[in-house]
Each structure stands twice: as C-alpha cells, then as structure tokens.
N, C-alpha and C positions, 0 to 999 in steps of 0.2 A: 916922285911920281905925281902927276897932276890929275886931279879928278874933275870931271865935268859935272854939271848939275844933275844930269840923269843918273850917273853913278852914285852920287851922294844920296839922291832920293831913294834909289834902290836899296842902298845900305841901311838907310833909316827905316824903311818899311820892313826889311828883314829883321832888324834889331827890334822893332816894335812887335813883330810877330813872335819873336823869341820871348820877349818879356811877357806878352799876353799868354803864351803857352805855359810858361813857368808859373805865372799867377793862377792860371786855370788848374794846373796840377796841384798847387798848394791848396787852393780852395776845395778841390775834390778830396784831397787827403784829409783836410780838416772836417769836412762834412761827412764823408763816407767811410774813411778807413782807419784813422788813428785812434788808438784806445785813449780813454780819459785817464784822469788822475786815479792812482791806486789808493783807495781809502784805507787800506790795511797797512800802509807803509808805517814803519816804526811801532806797530802794535805787536805785542807778544803773542806767539802762537800757543796752541794748547800744550805743547811740551816746554813752554817757557823760553823759547829762543826767538831771536830776530836774525835772519840770514843776512850776512854782510858780503864782503868782497870774495873771500875764499869759497864759501858755499855757492856764490854766483858763478865763480870760475868753474867749479865742479859741475854744477847744473848745466852750464853752457857746454861743457865737454861731453856730457852724456845725454844731451837733448834728444838726439836721434832715437836712442833706446827708450828714453822716457816717453817720447811720442808714440812709439810702437806699443809700449805697455799701456799707455793711456787710452788706446783704442779699445782695449779689452777689459779694463777695470776702471772703476771710479776712484780708487784709492791712490792713483799715481797721477801727478800733474807734471807738466813740463817746467813750470815757472813757480817759484815759491812766492806767494803773495805777501807773506809776513816777512818783508825784507827791509833793509836799511835805506832803500831808495837808489840814489845815484851810484854808490859804490857797488851795490849788488848788480845793477844793470851793467856797469862797466865790466865787472868780472864775468857776467853771463855772455856779453858780446865778445870779450876776449876768448873765452872758452869755446864758444860756438864758432867763431872765426878761425881760431887756431886749429881745431879739430877738422874743420872743413878744408882749410888750406893744406894741412898735413895729409889728409885723405887724397886730395887732388895731386899733391906732389908724389906720394907713394904710388898712386895709380899711374902717373906719367912715367915714373921710373920703371915700373913693372911692364908697361906697354913698350917702352924703348928697349928693355932687355928682351922681351918676348919677340918683338918684330925684327930683331937682327938675325 
C-alpha cells in the first residue's frame, strides 16, 4: 500500500497525540494518585512478624470483607503495612485478582443457568 504525504502527516499527528496522552496520564498518576514508598517495609510488627507472599495472598483474597469491616472499626486494615515488599504485593494482587475473577466466572455461570 502506498501512503501519500497527507496520510503520513495524519498518522504522525495521531501518534503524537497518543504519546502526549500517555505522558499526561503518567504525570497525573505520579503527581495525584500513586502512593509513595512504604516506610514500614521489612520492619517487624508488634506481634514480631513480617507479612510475606502467603499472608499477602490471603489478604488479597479477603480484601472485600476487610474493606467492609474497616469501615466500622479502626482495628481492621485492608493491607498489612509491615510486609516484605514485592512478594507481599505480588501475593496480594494474585489473591485480589483471583477472587475477583472467580466471582465474575461464578456469577456468569449462575446467570447462564438462570436465564435458560
């Protein structure tokens, strides 16, 4: 396929617009939304523990219930701040994503069974 100069200019401006949009989103996330470094990473909690991958997986799995309870009490948090860092975060995301995915799949199966 042969492109003329107008088509190439149009593609370049669209690409430039996309790049500027992505750069704007990254700048806004950096300035407005992303949390900073956790200063309590690898520090022992009051009970003498540092949460790693497996507690992160569990906390991610029960995050919805933790959130509901955290609305009514100050003794429950969604996220353990005394954690090992990357491995805790990885477990948390796997747990949260897994339970969310499973919920949507079971909901879809129930809907399909009910709608027949």
